[in-house]
C-alpha positions in Angstrom: 72.7 52.2 255.6 71.5 55.3 253.6 71.4 53.1 250.5 69.2 50.6 252.3 66.9 53.4 253.5 66.5 54.6 249.9 66.0 51.1 248.6 63.3 50.3 251.1 61.4 53.6 250.4 61.4 52.7 246.7 60.3 49.1 247.4 57.5 50.1 249.7 56.4 53.2 247.9 53.5 51.4 246.1 52.3 50.2 249.6 52.6 53.8 250.9 50.3 54.9 248.1 47.8 52.3 249.0 47.9 53.2 252.7 47.4 56.9 252.0 44.5 56.1 249.6 43.0 54.0 252.4 43.4 56.8 254.9 41.4 59.1 252.7 38.4 56.7 253.1 38.8 57.1 256.8 38.9 60.9 256.5 42.5 61.0 257.8 43.8 62.6 254.6 42.6 65.5 252.5 40.5 63.9 249.7 41.3 66.7 247.3 45.0 67.2 248.1 46.5 63.9 249.4 48.3 63.4 246.1 50.7 66.3 247.1 52.4 63.7 249.3 52.8 61.2 246.5 53.2 62.7 243.0 55.3 65.5 241.6 52.4 66.3 239.2 50.4 67.5 242.2 53.0 69.8 243.8 51.0 72.8 242.3 53.7 75.4 242.5 52.6 78.9 243.2 55.3 81.5 244.0 56.4 85.0 243.3 59.8 84.7 241.6 60.6 88.3 242.5 60.7 87.4 246.2 62.9 85.0 248.2 61.1 81.9 249.3 61.3 80.7 252.9 60.1 77.1 253.4 59.0 76.0 256.9 58.1 72.4 257.6 56.2 71.5 260.8 54.7 68.0 261.0 51.5 68.7 263.0 49.5 71.1 265.1 51.9 71.4 268.0 54.9 72.3 265.8 52.8 74.6 263.6 51.5 76.6 266.6 55.0 77.1 267.8 56.0 79.0 264.6 52.8 81.0 264.0 54.1 84.1 265.6 57.5 83.8 263.8 55.8 83.5 260.4 53.5 86.5 261.1 56.5 88.6 262.3 58.6 87.7 259.3 55.7 88.5 257.0 55.0 92.0 258.4 57.0 93.8 255.8 55.8 91.7 252.9 59.4 90.9 251.8 59.2 87.1 251.4 57.2 84.3 250.0 56.4 81.5 252.5 55.9 77.8 251.8 54.5 75.9 254.8 54.4 72.1 254.7 52.8 69.8 257.2 51.8 66.2 257.4 48.5 66.0 259.2 45.0 66.9 258.1 44.3 68.9 261.3 47.4 71.1 260.7 46.1 72.0 257.3 42.8 73.1 258.9 44.7 75.3 261.4 46.6 77.0 258.5 43.4 77.6 256.7 42.0 79.3 259.8 45.0 81.2 261.0 47.5 81.9 258.1 46.1 81.7 254.6 44.6 85.2 255.0 48.2 86.4 255.3 49.8 87.5 252.1 52.5 85.4 250.4 51.8 82.2 252.3 51.2 78.8 250.6 50.4 75.5 252.3 51.3 72.1 250.8 51.5 68.6 252.3 55.0 67.3 252.9 55.9 64.7 250.2 57.2 61.3 251.0 61.0 61.3 251.5 61.6 59.4 248.2 64.7 60.8 246.5 63.0 61.3 243.1 60.2 63.3 244.8 62.7 65.2 246.9 64.7 66.4 243.9 61.6 67.5 241.9 60.2 69.3 245.0 63.4 71.2 245.5 63.8 71.9 241.8 60.3 73.3 241.4 60.0 75.3 244.6 63.6 76.3 244.7 63.6 77.7 248.3 66.2 80.2 249.5 66.0 79.2 253.2 64.6 76.0 254.7 63.5 75.6 258.3 62.6 72.2 259.8 60.8 72.3 263.1 61.2 70.1 266.2 62.2 66.5 265.3 61.6 66.4 261.6 64.7 64.5 260.3 64.2 63.2 256.8 67.6 61.9 255.4 66.9 62.3 251.7 65.6 65.8 252.0 68.3 66.9 254.3 71.2 65.5 252.3 69.8 66.8 249.0 69.4 70.3 250.6 73.0 70.1 251.8 74.1 69.0 248.3 72.4 72.1 246.8 73.9 74.3 249.5 70.6 75.8 250.6 70.7 77.2 254.1 68.9 74.7 256.4 67.8 75.4 260.0 66.6 73.0 262.7 64.3 75.1 264.8 63.2 74.1 268.3 65.2 70.9 267.8 64.0 68.0 270.0 66.4 65.1 270.4 65.4 62.7 273.1 67.6 60.1 274.7 65.7 57.3 272.8 66.2 59.2 269.5 69.9 59.8 270.2 70.5 56.1 271.0 68.8 55.1 267.7 71.0 57.5 265.6 74.1 56.4 267.6 73.7 53.0 265.9 74.8 54.6 262.7 77.1 57.4 263.9 78.7 58.4 260.6 75.4 58.8 258.9 73.9 60.6 261.9 76.8 63.1 262.0 76.5 63.7 258.2 72.8 64.4 258.5 72.8 66.6 261.6 75.9 68.5 260.4 73.9 69.4 257.3 72.0 71.9 259.4 73.7 75.3 259.2 72.0 76.4 262.4 70.4 74.3 265.2 68.2 75.9 267.9 67.5 73.2 270.5 64.4 73.1 272.6 66.2 71.9 275.7 69.7 71.4 277.3 69.3 67.7 276.7 68.7 68.2 273.0 71.7 70.6 272.9 73.9 68.0 274.5 72.9 65.3 272.0 73.5 67.7 269.0 76.9 68.4 270.4 77.7 64.7 270.5 76.8 64.6 266.8 79.5 67.3 266.3 77.0 69.9 265.1 78.9 73.2 265.1 76.5 76.1 265.1 74.1 75.5 268.0 72.3 78.4 269.8 70.1 77.6 272.8 67.3 80.1 273.7 64.8 77.8 275.2 61.7 76.0 274.0 59.9 77.9 271.2 56.6 76.2 272.1 56.5 78.1 275.4 56.6 81.4 273.4 53.7 80.5 271.1 50.7 82.9 270.9 48.5 80.3 272.6 50.9 79.9 275.6 51.2 83.7 275.9 47.4 84.1 275.9 47.0 81.4 278.5 49.7 83.0 280.8 48.0 86.4 280.3 44.6 85.0 281.3 46.1 83.3 284.4 47.8 86.6 285.4 44.4 88.3 285.1 42.8 85.7 287.3 45.5 86.0 289.9 45.2 89.8 289.9 
């Protein structure tokens, strides 16, 4: 099944390129940076080799907002470099507004999960720790990260019943992929249960990270003031 997945990505990659080009005309992709998703020549590596690199991947605004406080806290002592990847155009605007004034933070668009791109991306960025947020499960990336023995964390993991049933159709591959995460922090008891069914060993449940985001805390504080 994994070979079929890789084969289909290679077959449809030219079509993916056409779709992303078309999306730029609809203003749904960054016209200057969309190639970051498609070509290794556009990865544009900028990093301080004297610091360890933490790579965080959050698909869109919701996932990105949930890790804003975490990134800022980790960056307080100026000890690490941060690479943040996202998929959507709106998330890139949010990073420009909220995070790019922070030191040591670089944003790039997440490349297509094509094995040749995956290998070049990991070769060139060479992260020391990788954190995927929410339900970002990309087989080629995850298995290649595991192969390179880079610590990989699934943060605020969200596995719905529908997602679980789909992965259960290919149980051996599902177990191999989910067990590649060295640490899983589920967003709910339901997600925790499904991760356990995939025999993930290191699971820690602390609640939904999105409820602890800066925006949520500010809303709660405002409501408390209204009540008082």
